C-alpha positions as CSV (number, residue, x, y, z in Angstrom):
1,M,105.3,82.7,120.7
2,N,104.2,84.0,117.3
3,W,106.6,86.8,118.1
4,L,109.4,83.9,118.6
5,R,107.7,81.7,115.6
6,S,108.4,85.4,114.0
7,F,112.3,85.8,115.0
8,L,112.7,81.5,113.9
9,Y,111.6,82.5,110.8
10,T,113.2,85.3,109.5
11,A,116.3,83.8,110.4
12,F,115.0,81.3,107.9
13,L,114.7,82.9,105.6
14,F,117.5,84.9,105.4
15,L,119.9,81.6,105.7
16,S,118.2,80.2,103.0
17,V,119.7,83.5,100.9
18,P,122.9,82.0,100.6
19,V,122.4,78.5,100.4
20,H,119.6,78.7,97.3
21,A,121.8,81.6,95.4
22,T,125.2,79.7,95.6
23,A,123.0,76.8,94.0
24,V,121.9,79.0,91.0
25,L,125.7,80.0,90.9
26,L,126.6,76.4,90.4
27,L,123.9,75.0,88.7
28,S,124.1,77.8,85.8
29,P,126.2,76.5,83.6
30,F,123.1,74.3,82.7
31,G,120.8,76.1,81.3
32,H,117.9,79.1,83.6
33,R,115.0,76.4,83.5
34,V,117.5,73.9,85.1
35,Y,118.2,77.0,88.5
36,Y,115.8,78.8,88.3
37,R,113.8,75.6,89.4
38,V,116.4,75.9,92.1
39,A,114.6,80.3,92.7
40,V,111.4,78.5,93.2
41,N,112.5,75.5,94.9
42,W,113.6,78.2,97.6
43,A,109.8,79.6,97.4
44,Q,108.6,77.0,98.1
45,V,110.5,75.9,101.7
46,N,110.2,79.5,103.0
47,L,105.9,79.3,102.3
48,W,106.5,76.0,104.1
49,M,108.1,76.8,106.5
50,L,105.9,80.5,106.7
51,R,102.9,77.5,107.5
52,K,104.6,75.5,109.6
53,L,106.4,78.0,112.4
54,C,103.7,80.8,111.5
55,G,101.3,79.4,110.8
56,L,100.1,81.6,108.0
57,D,99.0,79.7,104.4
58,F,97.4,81.7,100.8
59,V,94.7,80.2,98.9
60,V,94.6,81.3,94.6
61,E,91.8,82.2,92.9
62,G,91.8,82.8,89.7
63,L,94.1,80.1,88.0
64,E,91.5,80.1,84.7
65,H,92.1,83.6,83.8
66,V,96.3,83.2,83.4
67,P,97.1,83.2,79.8
68,A,98.9,80.2,77.6
69,R,101.2,83.2,76.1
70,P,103.3,85.3,79.3
71,C,102.5,88.4,80.0
72,V,102.7,91.2,82.0
73,L,102.4,90.3,85.6
74,Y,100.4,93.7,87.3
75,W,101.5,92.1,90.9
76,K,99.9,94.6,94.5
77,H,103.6,94.6,96.1
78,E,102.6,94.7,100.2
79,S,104.6,92.4,101.8
80,V,108.1,90.5,100.9
81,W,105.6,87.7,100.4
82,E,104.2,88.0,97.4
83,T,107.5,88.0,96.0
84,M,107.6,84.6,96.2
85,A,104.2,83.4,95.8
86,G,104.1,84.6,92.9
87,A,107.2,81.6,91.6
88,L,104.8,79.5,92.9
89,T,101.7,80.0,91.3
90,L,102.8,81.7,88.1
91,P,103.8,80.5,85.1
92,P,108.3,81.6,84.9
93,Q,108.9,85.0,85.2
94,T,111.2,87.2,85.9
95,W,110.8,91.0,87.6
96,V,111.8,94.4,87.3
97,V,113.9,95.7,90.4
98,K,114.8,98.8,91.9
99,R,118.7,98.1,90.6
100,E,120.1,98.4,94.0
101,L,119.1,95.0,95.1
102,M,121.5,93.2,92.3
103,W,124.7,94.9,94.4
104,L,123.1,92.8,97.5
105,P,126.1,90.4,98.3
106,F,124.1,86.3,97.7
107,F,121.2,87.3,96.6
108,G,122.0,90.5,94.1
109,W,124.2,87.1,92.9
110,G,121.7,85.0,92.4
111,L,118.9,87.3,90.9
112,A,121.2,88.7,88.3
113,L,121.4,85.3,86.7
114,L,117.2,85.2,86.5
115,K,117.4,87.6,84.1
116,P,115.5,90.7,85.5
117,I,115.4,94.1,84.5
118,A,116.6,96.1,86.6
119,I,116.3,100.1,86.5
120,N,117.2,103.4,88.2
121,R,113.7,104.2,89.9
122,A,115.2,107.9,89.7
123,A,115.8,107.8,85.5
124,G,112.4,108.4,85.0
125,R,111.2,108.0,81.1
126,T,115.1,106.5,80.7
127,A,113.4,103.3,83.5
128,V,110.4,103.0,81.2
129,K,111.9,102.7,77.8
130,Q,114.4,100.1,79.4
131,V,111.4,98.0,80.6
132,I,109.7,97.9,77.2
133,A,112.9,96.9,75.4
134,Q,114.6,94.6,78.0
135,G,110.9,93.1,78.7
136,Q,110.1,92.9,74.5
137,E,113.2,90.3,75.1
138,R,111.4,88.6,78.2
139,L,108.8,87.8,77.3
140,A,110.6,87.1,73.5
141,Q,112.6,83.7,76.1
142,G,108.7,82.5,76.9
143,L,108.7,85.0,80.6
144,C,106.1,86.4,82.6
145,V,107.4,89.9,83.3
146,V,106.5,90.1,87.0
147,I,105.9,94.8,87.7
148,Y,104.9,96.5,91.0
149,P,103.4,99.1,89.3
150,E,103.6,101.2,92.7
151,G,107.2,101.0,92.7
152,T,107.8,100.1,96.6
153,R,105.7,97.9,99.7
154,V,102.9,100.1,100.5
155,L,100.9,99.9,104.1
156,P,97.7,98.1,104.1
157,G,95.0,100.6,102.7
158,Q,97.2,102.8,101.6
159,A,98.2,103.4,97.5
160,R,100.8,105.5,95.7
161,R,100.3,106.4,92.2
162,F,100.7,103.2,89.8
163,G,103.5,104.2,87.6
164,V,102.9,102.8,83.6
165,S,106.4,101.0,82.4
166,G,104.0,97.9,82.8
167,A,100.8,99.0,80.5
168,A,103.5,100.7,77.7
169,L,105.4,97.5,77.7
170,A,102.4,95.5,77.0
171,K,100.6,97.7,74.3
172,A,104.1,97.6,72.8
173,A,104.4,93.8,72.9
174,G,100.6,93.4,72.2
175,C,100.7,91.0,75.3
176,P,97.8,91.3,78.2
177,I,98.4,92.5,81.8
178,L,97.0,90.0,84.0
179,P,96.4,92.0,87.9
180,V,97.0,89.7,90.8
181,A,95.6,91.3,93.9
182,H,95.9,89.9,97.4
183,N,96.1,91.3,100.9
184,A,99.6,89.4,102.5
185,G,99.7,93.2,104.1
186,D,97.3,92.7,106.5
187,F,99.4,89.0,107.9
188,W,102.9,90.5,106.9
189,P,103.3,94.0,105.9
190,R,105.9,95.9,105.1
191,R,109.1,95.9,107.5
192,S,107.6,94.6,110.0
193,L,108.9,91.4,112.7
194,L,105.5,89.5,112.7
195,K,104.0,87.1,110.3
196,R,100.1,86.2,112.0
197,P,98.9,83.6,111.0
198,G,95.6,82.8,108.6
199,T,95.5,83.3,105.1
200,I,96.1,84.8,102.8
201,R,94.0,85.1,99.9
202,V,95.5,85.6,96.3
203,V,92.9,86.8,93.6
204,I,93.9,87.2,89.5
205,G,91.8,89.1,87.6
206,P,91.1,88.9,84.3
207,P,93.8,89.9,80.8
208,I,93.7,93.3,80.1
209,E,94.1,92.7,76.6
210,P,96.0,96.7,75.2
211,D,93.9,97.0,71.8
212,G,91.9,99.6,71.4
213,L,93.8,101.5,74.5
214,T,96.1,103.8,76.2
215,P,99.0,102.8,78.4
216,D,97.3,105.2,80.9
217,E,94.5,103.6,80.9
218,I,95.0,100.3,80.5
219,T,96.7,101.4,83.5
220,T,93.3,102.7,85.5
221,R,92.2,99.7,84.8
222,G,94.5,97.5,86.0
223,R,94.9,99.4,89.1
224,D,90.9,99.8,89.4
225,W,90.8,96.1,89.4
226,I,93.5,95.5,92.0
227,H,91.7,98.1,94.6
228,A,87.9,96.8,94.0
229,A,89.6,93.1,94.7
230,T,91.6,94.1,97.5
231,A,88.4,95.8,99.2
232,R,86.6,92.8,98.2
233,I,89.6,90.7,99.9
234,S,89.9,92.9,102.9
235,P,86.5,94.6,103.5
236,D,87.8,96.3,106.9
237,R,90.7,98.3,105.1
238,P,90.5,102.1,104.1
239,V,89.3,102.4,100.3
240,P,92.6,104.2,98.4
241,Q,90.7,106.9,96.4
242,A,91.8,107.0,92.7
243,T,94.8,109.1,91.3
244,P,94.9,111.0,87.9
245,Q,97.5,108.5,85.7
246,R,100.2,110.2,83.9
247,V,103.7,108.6,82.2
248,A,105.6,109.5,85.1
249,R,108.5,107.0,86.5
250,A,108.1,103.2,86.0
């Protein structure tokens, strides 16, 4: 039965994309604030359906840490789930994404209007410079910038090197990084049709101010906090081994 519920939810998720993307396109003359609400509604509808069909809900801890000014949101990336939950629970935002997403029909067309920073992940330092330049523009427009520092979704208990672009952006803009940990991968892991019932825990950490720190030091603090918080909310997972940080990719 859980497989059937998961399949029905996945079908709903895919069908909701062209509907909401079309609404974003039609509302584009009315400005970003209007069609951003459509994107948030897409997240809200899908998370509601996920709860009703699959019995998968979530709770958020640490909302008191969210700063009043725009910041860099540093999310652990394990699932499709956090891309929806972030838009629903945190201030208006845009995302650093791989450029290939922009080529997808409907999804990419709607995403393009939401001011993403679409990078070539193989571009190395060029991609980092793009994130810094365009990220400062988005922050100045009042948007938080979401960065998944591992660059892609990872399975629970695994870890990849954290890219430095988020920390470099925070340093250049003089804004904090807000680390966010969760255990969505325990219930909806990458490339899995099955969604397990339960409650995802999201933990928002204290802001990391960039003053007096190098980008590598900022990245290390964010990584270590996320790993520690993830271990606390999912104690049965193996703890990822710390790896040295270096300026490499976004």
